[in-house]
N, C-alpha and C positions, 0 to 999 in steps of 0.2 A: 487329527487335523486341529489346528488352533482355531478357535472361534473368537470373533470380535463382536462384542455386544453393541458397541456404540462408537460413534466418531469421537476423536479427541476433542476436548472442550473448546479449543480455539477454532475448530471448524464452524462453530456456531456464532463466532464473533463477526459482526459486520466489518470491523476494522481489518480482520484477516481476509475476508472476501474482497474488500476494496484493495488491499495490498496485492492480492493476486491479479486483480484487474490492472493495477498500475504496472506491475511487473510484465505481464503479457503485452500490454499496450506499449510500454517502453521498448520491449524487444521488437515489436512490429514497427514502431516509429523509427528506431535505429536501422532496421532492415530497409525501410523505404527511403529515409531522408539523410542518414549519416553515411555518405559514400566515401570512396577512396580519395576523391579530390579534396574534401575538407578534413578527412581523418585518415591520412595515409598509413599510420601505424595502428589504427583501430583503438587508440587510447580513449577517445571520447566515447565510442561505442561501448567499450569494456567498462568504463567508469559509470556510464549511465545505467547500463543493464545490471551492473553489480550493486549500485546504490538501490535500484528498484528491488533486486533480490534480497538485499539486506533488510529492507522494510519487512517483507513477508517472513523471512527466516527468523528474524529476531522476535517478531510477535509470536510465532510458533514456539520458539525455544523458551522465551520468557514465560509463556503460558504453561509450558511443560515443567517449569521450575516452581510454579505457584505453590505446590504442596510442601516443598522442601526449603525454599528460601525466597521470601517476599522481596528481600533486598536484591537478589539476583534478577528476579522478575522485573523489578523497577529499572534496574540498570539496562536490561535488554530492551525494555520498552523505550527507554531514553535513547538507546542506540538506533532503534527503528525510527524514532522521531528525528534524530540528527540526520539519518540517511534521507528522510523525506525533505529536509532542508537542503541537503546537498543536491538532490535530484531537481528540486525547484530551481536552484541556482543554475544548473545545467540547461534547463528549459529556457530560463530567462536569457542566459548567455547565447543560446542557439537563436532565439528570436532577435536579439540585438545584432548578432553577427550577420543575420540574413535580412535585416531591416523589416522584420515582421511586426505588425502592430499588436500590442498586448491588449486584451480585453479589460476594460475598466470594471470596477466592482459593481457598478450599476448596469452593466451590459446584460441584456436578457439571456445571452448564451452563458455568461459566467454565472448568473443567478440560477439558471436551470441546472447547471452542473453541481453547484454547491448545494442546492436544495433537493436534488434528487435523492429520495430515500430508497435504499436497497430493500428488496423483498426479504422477508425472513426465510432462512433455509428450512427445508423439510427433508431430512435424510432418513433413509430406511436402513436395512441391514447391509446394503451395498453402498456404504457411505462414501467411498472413494469416487465411483462413477457418479453418484448423486451430487457430490460436492463439485466435481468437474462440470457437470451439466448446469448446476446452479450458478457457478462463477461465469460460465459462458453466457447464460441468459442475462445475468446482470451486466456483463460487459457489453452485450449487444445493445443495451439501452443508451450507450454512448456512441454507437456506430455513426450517427449523423455527423459527428465531429472526427472520430478516430479513423473511420474507414471511408466514408463518402465525402468528408470535408477536405479542405485544403491543408497544406502543411501548417499554416498559421492556426487553423481550427484545431488540428491535432495537438500542436504544441501548447496552445492556450488551454485546451481541455485538460491535458495532463498537468499543466501548472496548477490549474484549479483543483484537480484531484489531489495534488501534493498538499495544497493548503487545507483541503478538506480532511485528509488523513492526519495531517499534523494536528488539527484541532481535536480530532478523535483520540489521538495518542496522548495529547496533553490532558484531556479529560480522564483517560485511563490512568495516567500517572497520578493525578490528583486523588482518584479513588484508591489506587494502590498505596499511596502514601498514607491516606486516612486509615486503611486496613492495617498497614504496618505499625502505625502509632498506637492503634487499639490493641493489636494482638501479637505483633512481631511475626516471625516466621518460625518454622520448625528448626532450621539451623540456628537462627538467632536465639531462640529460646533455649536450645541446648547449650549455647555459650553462656 
């Protein structure tokens, strides 16, 4: 039997945890509020859920490439960031289409979402169920907007989370670029 000693490195990243929250919350948002009347071909549903998935998947894939190619890691982090911009645009468009009021940057709800700090994960040898529990607990911290709130609350919360993850990904890119300039990557050094 194969033994796994520890979780993949990206499991420990708050940006990856947040990406999972955004993906799950976007799927729920679309299940609840993007119905056949406004999206008969399910195109909006598909694009929003795929953009959310792209954020999470590219963080994981980029992190997995860290040891072999810092350039690839940066490119995938940038794709994740671009996907967060795309998803933000979808939430803005949804709110405009449904005449929903966007939260101002000084709105206490916006500030609470932006400033909420995720708890650090604590994974044991069963890191997959541990990670799933951790992500669920962190997501529940936004339930007042995502589950118990109105459609406007959910859309605004998710737009704020897109801005939050975008800032986190931008910070990651700056750090990755600094590392790349200092040491290059395995593949780059081979060249």
